[in-house]
C-alpha angles and dihedrals in degrees: 000000000000127000090253092051092050091049090051091048093054090046095053091048091051091050090049093049091051090058088069092236093133095052098079113102090211090052092052092049090050090052091051092048091050090050092049091052092048094049090049091047094051097040093117093051091047090052093049092048093051089049091053095045101039108005092246119167120236092251093050092045092056096039096048105026123011096033093048091052092050090048091052091050092049091049092051093047090052097048105026097101091054094044093050097045122110112253120217115218131190116279121219115247089242089067094054120176106030145092122241120202143162116232119199110222131176119247094228124234111021133189119216116194114186136190134235103244097075096010099168102040096041091051101042100038096062089041089057090053092046093051092045088055090053103254133134115234143210110202122204113187122192121277089218092070100046099161093054090044090056092052091048091051092049093047096048094045088054091052106038143027115244092250088065106032123004134177123217114193128189137076141273096331092057091044090053092049092049093049089052091061125089107249125174092226136007124206113190131181118185145069127349091241094057090039089062090053091049092051092046091052092045090054090063089068096027087243116169116237143197113209120195104188131150142228142175102313111200125220109204120200116184130193093265096056125118093249098195093051092042091054092049094052095041092053090050094049097041101046099036107120088008090293093302096127122117092220097042115128101267095194140355119241102197134182109251093234094062102031096102093049092047094051090050092051093046090055090051092049093049089055093043097048102032104022134242090286106039091173087066095045109111090205094056112094132226138237112269097240145344094266092061091039090059092044091055094047089054090059094056116095107199095210091057098047110110097168134024119346100154122119142185116214094192093060094029091234129146121190119245098272132198122196128194149199092032131166132199089255095060119109092244089061096052098076141019106281100211093184143073097292118113118191119196122211127180135223136185103203133029090232088063090054093052093047095049096042091051091049089064128068112283109273126224091235141016128195129191127188111199145126090213107096092191092055091049092048091049094050094045091050099042103039123075115227142131101250140312151154142271110226095355142059137237097345093107090081093056098079129082090205092074131051118242121211150116136269128217111330091006093063145275133260129023143235144186121102116343091356089057092050089049092050093060094039133085112208111217115208109214136180116200103202119199119233101215094078129041116177109213099210097095095055128087139279086065117216131203092239091055091050089056090051093049091050089052092052098041105055 
């Protein structure tokens, strides 16, 4: 799509939004129901596209992408009337007689830019929230997952006219053109490097943004943890989608006393969950492209690999790999891994963990496995991170009752459920003042008696 075509697209969406057509609650509900029906109708195509782009199995595609989108739509349909309702708030006595209320209002024309690792869910979920809030939307899926992008374009064109929801495909040129336009809100999911460019471009128009980025999410395992259960849940969270999950445990920070037992159990769980030959497992995914495949191979130090390490360039697969001993100065600890490589570091005291985690950029997620409630409470309170779990991994993002988002270098803003509706909504604060009474004390000329009255009210 050319720069002129993108400019025209944004213009027609803005004109449509200004007609007020998106404000009706019934209209929003109808849009969500149409989207639900279309996603259900195209479930098979979505599954096939995700298989071609990322090697995902049908079960994983539904569990982590299609099913989560349907759940978000269902949640919004159920709660939209309540979310969109005006909320009366108390009025100070000094403003007698009037009504104060907060009115949820859509921003207008929003841009949603999504990544390749969960290309369907991370495109449609924020779109659901944007439509529920009453916006129009331009959607830009990733060029790295072309088959899923094609299905998204087909699905959304079936549901909505371009002046309401439009899809722009392509690569960097299209991204640059889109970021040059004046949107009312930008929602971006992707890398920190691109996130900086998005924020820089948004600043030109003073456009508010939500950035869902990533980071090196630690997985802390202390000496009181249930090691067998910890290993099972860590292996699931780390190697899901071949490690290409923004909230995957990036590294394990393990108490020295239980490190050997944990490594042994992780090896067992890799075999149990992914088989003795994971490269032959049809349900084990693949790396998105050769560029990322080579980047991951460069992070693997052969002398530190204690499990896995093999790869297949033809299928773009890398075995679930465990590395230890690893230190914070190793290459694998200098960037977000975003692949099936799991470094293991050791600690002696929980204070050491807190100090070292806080010395790094804020991660998107943090996980701690422990039976010590005081240790969990201390880590959760003292460490900065987006969200996380105690005694599990990644499942905190699978509920519409909690917002999901980053903190500091891992992003800003949140979505899912009510938090998603809030993200795409501006809350207008309004006082409806009655006309039958007009207290004179605020008007000049000021009098001493009025000053006493004001001091009485405002204290």
